[in-house]
C-alpha positions as CSV (number, residue, x, y, z in Angstrom):
1,M,10.8,-48.0,-17.0
2,T,13.4,-46.9,-14.3
3,R,16.5,-46.4,-16.4
4,L,20.0,-46.4,-14.7
5,R,22.6,-43.9,-15.3
6,C,26.1,-44.4,-15.6
7,V,28.9,-42.6,-13.7
8,P,32.7,-43.3,-14.0
9,F,34.3,-44.3,-10.8
10,T,36.4,-41.8,-8.7
11,Q,38.0,-42.4,-5.3
12,R,35.7,-39.9,-3.9
13,Y,32.8,-42.3,-4.2
14,L,34.3,-44.7,-1.7
15,T,32.4,-43.4,1.1
16,A,29.0,-44.1,-0.5
17,L,30.1,-47.5,-1.6
18,A,31.0,-48.4,2.1
19,G,27.6,-50.4,2.6
20,F,27.7,-52.1,-0.9
21,D,26.6,-55.7,-0.5
22,C,26.1,-57.8,-3.5
23,R,25.1,-61.0,-1.5
24,D,22.2,-63.1,-2.8
25,P,19.0,-61.7,-0.8
26,Q,17.9,-65.6,-0.5
27,G,21.2,-66.8,0.9
28,E,21.8,-67.5,4.4
29,K,25.6,-66.4,4.5
30,L,28.0,-64.4,2.6
31,C,29.6,-66.5,-0.1
32,E,33.4,-66.1,-0.8
33,W,32.9,-64.8,-4.2
34,E,30.4,-62.3,-3.0
35,E,32.8,-61.3,-0.4
36,E,35.5,-60.8,-3.0
37,V,33.4,-58.5,-5.0
38,N,32.3,-56.5,-1.8
39,L,35.8,-56.1,-0.8
40,W,37.1,-55.1,-4.1
41,I,34.6,-52.2,-4.8
42,T,34.8,-50.8,-1.3
43,D,38.6,-51.1,-0.6
44,G,40.8,-48.1,-1.1
45,S,43.9,-49.9,-0.2
46,D,46.3,-52.0,-2.4
47,E,43.8,-54.9,-2.4
48,G,40.9,-53.2,-4.2
49,V,39.6,-51.1,-7.0
50,V,41.9,-48.0,-6.2
51,Y,45.0,-50.1,-6.8
52,D,43.7,-52.2,-9.8
53,I,42.6,-49.2,-11.9
54,P,46.1,-48.0,-12.8
55,K,48.0,-51.3,-12.4
56,F,45.7,-53.2,-14.6
57,A,44.2,-50.4,-16.9
58,V,40.6,-51.1,-15.6
59,D,37.8,-48.9,-16.4
60,V,35.2,-48.8,-13.8
61,W,31.6,-47.3,-13.7
62,L,29.0,-46.9,-11.1
63,Y,25.2,-47.5,-11.8
64,T,22.8,-45.2,-10.1
65,D,19.0,-44.7,-10.0
66,S,16.8,-41.6,-10.3
67,Y,17.8,-40.6,-6.5
68,N,21.5,-41.0,-7.3
69,R,21.7,-44.2,-5.1
70,I,24.4,-46.6,-6.2
71,V,22.7,-49.6,-7.5
72,G,25.8,-51.6,-8.8
73,F,29.0,-51.3,-10.7
74,G,30.8,-52.8,-13.6
75,S,34.2,-52.9,-15.1
76,L,36.2,-53.6,-18.2
77,S,40.0,-54.1,-19.1
78,R,42.3,-55.8,-21.5
79,G,43.9,-59.1,-21.1
80,Q,45.8,-62.0,-22.8
81,W,44.6,-65.6,-22.1
82,E,47.1,-68.4,-22.0
83,L,45.2,-71.5,-22.1
84,R,46.5,-74.5,-20.0
85,G,48.0,-77.2,-22.4
86,A,47.7,-75.2,-25.6
87,Q,50.6,-74.3,-27.8
88,A,49.1,-71.2,-29.5
89,E,49.8,-67.6,-28.8
90,P,47.9,-66.1,-26.1
91,I,44.3,-64.8,-26.9
92,P,43.8,-61.0,-26.8
93,I,40.4,-60.5,-24.9
94,T,38.4,-57.8,-23.3
95,I,37.8,-58.7,-19.7
96,L,34.7,-58.3,-17.8
97,Y,36.8,-57.6,-14.9
98,M,34.4,-57.3,-11.9
99,L,30.9,-56.4,-11.5
100,G,28.2,-56.4,-8.7
101,L,24.6,-55.5,-8.3
102,D,23.6,-54.5,-4.4
103,R,21.3,-57.1,-2.8
104,R,18.7,-54.4,-2.5
105,Y,18.2,-54.1,-6.2
106,Q,18.5,-57.6,-7.3
107,G,15.4,-58.7,-9.1
108,R,14.5,-55.2,-9.4
109,P,12.2,-53.5,-10.5
110,A,9.9,-56.4,-9.9
111,N,7.0,-55.5,-11.8
112,V,8.0,-55.3,-15.4
113,R,6.8,-56.8,-18.7
114,D,10.3,-57.6,-20.0
115,K,13.1,-58.9,-17.8
116,T,15.5,-56.8,-19.7
117,E,14.2,-53.9,-18.0
118,R,15.6,-55.2,-14.7
119,F,18.7,-53.3,-13.4
120,S,20.8,-56.5,-13.8
121,Y,20.1,-56.6,-17.5
122,Q,20.5,-53.0,-17.8
123,L,24.0,-53.0,-16.3
124,I,25.3,-56.0,-18.4
125,S,23.8,-54.3,-21.6
126,D,25.6,-51.3,-21.0
127,L,28.9,-53.2,-20.4
128,F,28.3,-55.2,-23.6
129,A,28.0,-52.0,-25.5
130,K,31.2,-50.5,-24.0
131,A,33.0,-53.6,-24.9
132,R,31.7,-53.6,-28.4
133,R,33.6,-50.3,-28.8
134,R,36.8,-52.1,-28.0
135,M,36.5,-54.6,-30.8
136,D,39.5,-53.2,-32.5
137,Y,41.3,-55.0,-29.8
138,S,39.4,-58.2,-29.7
139,P,35.6,-59.4,-30.6
140,L,35.7,-61.5,-27.4
141,L,34.6,-60.6,-23.9
142,G,35.7,-62.9,-21.1
143,L,35.3,-63.2,-17.4
144,W,36.5,-65.5,-14.5
145,V,33.7,-67.1,-12.4
146,H,34.1,-69.0,-9.1
147,P,33.2,-72.8,-9.6
148,G,30.9,-72.7,-6.7
149,N,29.0,-69.8,-8.1
150,V,26.3,-71.9,-9.9
151,K,23.8,-69.0,-10.1
152,A,26.1,-66.6,-11.8
153,T,27.3,-69.3,-14.2
154,E,23.9,-70.1,-15.6
155,W,23.0,-66.5,-15.8
156,Y,26.1,-66.0,-17.9
157,K,25.2,-69.1,-20.1
158,R,21.8,-67.3,-20.7
159,L,23.6,-64.4,-22.1
160,G,25.6,-66.5,-24.4
161,F,28.9,-66.9,-22.6
162,E,30.5,-70.4,-22.9
163,H,33.3,-72.1,-20.7
164,V,36.7,-71.9,-22.4
165,D,38.8,-75.1,-22.4
166,G,42.1,-74.6,-20.6
167,A,41.2,-71.1,-19.3
168,E,41.7,-71.1,-15.5
169,E,43.1,-68.6,-13.1
170,F,44.2,-69.7,-9.5
171,S,43.2,-67.5,-6.5
172,E,45.7,-67.6,-3.9
173,V,43.4,-66.0,-1.5
174,Y,40.6,-68.6,-1.9
175,R,42.7,-71.5,-2.9
176,V,40.4,-72.3,-5.9
177,S,40.7,-72.1,-9.7
178,Y,38.3,-69.6,-11.4
179,R,36.9,-70.9,-14.7
180,G,37.1,-68.7,-17.7
181,M,34.0,-68.0,-19.9
182,S,33.8,-66.0,-23.0
183,L,31.3,-64.4,-25.5
184,D,31.7,-63.4,-29.1
185,L,30.5,-59.8,-29.2
186,R,29.3,-60.2,-32.7
187,R,26.8,-63.0,-31.5
188,I,25.1,-61.5,-28.6
189,P,21.5,-63.1,-28.2
190,D,18.9,-61.1,-30.3
191,W,16.6,-60.7,-27.2
192,L,19.3,-58.8,-25.3
193,L,19.0,-54.9,-26.3
194,I,22.6,-53.8,-26.4
195,E,22.5,-49.9,-25.5
196,E,24.7,-47.6,-23.5
197,L,23.0,-46.1,-20.6
198,P,22.8,-42.2,-20.2
199,A,25.6,-40.7,-18.4
200,G,24.9,-39.5,-14.7
201,D,25.7,-36.1,-13.2
202,G,29.6,-36.2,-12.6
203,D,29.2,-33.4,-9.9
204,A,26.4,-35.3,-8.1
205,I,26.9,-36.5,-4.7
206,L,26.3,-40.3,-5.0
207,L,24.2,-41.9,-2.3
208,P,24.9,-45.4,-0.6
209,P,22.5,-48.1,-1.7
210,S,20.7,-48.2,1.5
211,A,19.5,-44.6,1.2
212,A,15.7,-44.0,1.5
213,A,14.1,-43.5,-1.9
214,G,13.1,-39.8,-0.9
215,T,16.6,-38.6,-0.1
216,K,17.1,-35.5,-1.5
217,R,19.5,-35.3,-4.6
218,R,22.4,-33.0,-4.2
219,T,25.2,-31.7,-6.3
220,R,28.8,-30.4,-5.7
221,S,29.2,-26.6,-5.5
């Protein structure tokens, strides 16, 4: 089993992230929700990850393979959901803020006996484990999904997420309301192994997703 490693994001990794692309390998064009993810993780201005980390207290991790190539990323933050039409107090919830898997690694590794060995499941399993360590704040994990992103919506449902009535967030950029989904971290499906991935070398120079498999690993001196 090829096991990913987890490295906390820092701004110095933006160069390696420049070619990150989470679009569907089977898709004919870049969808707007894919574009949003790509821009967020690669943008060092006031529109992306570097801006959101301090403003919204977002923790971001990069996931790498054995060659230190960036395979994907994930992030968590704290939030308060105010449900449309509800009179109750806002709901404390841990937010699956943003995540993405580069198109070169979607569906990989291909020849595995158990689908949970694939990079996508390793990534989400690690984020679930990290979110569980925050259950003193909330036992709920939530996310926003674009209404047109049917493939992601179905995947989240298989993981145990459900739509939350009244949970909507309007995007001024794309002029669409994202729908809220949540998962009770105490009731994660039994088939999904919840385990934090090992930490990567914080001094390593990470490579872009497109780097050749034989690229020599380097560390900072």
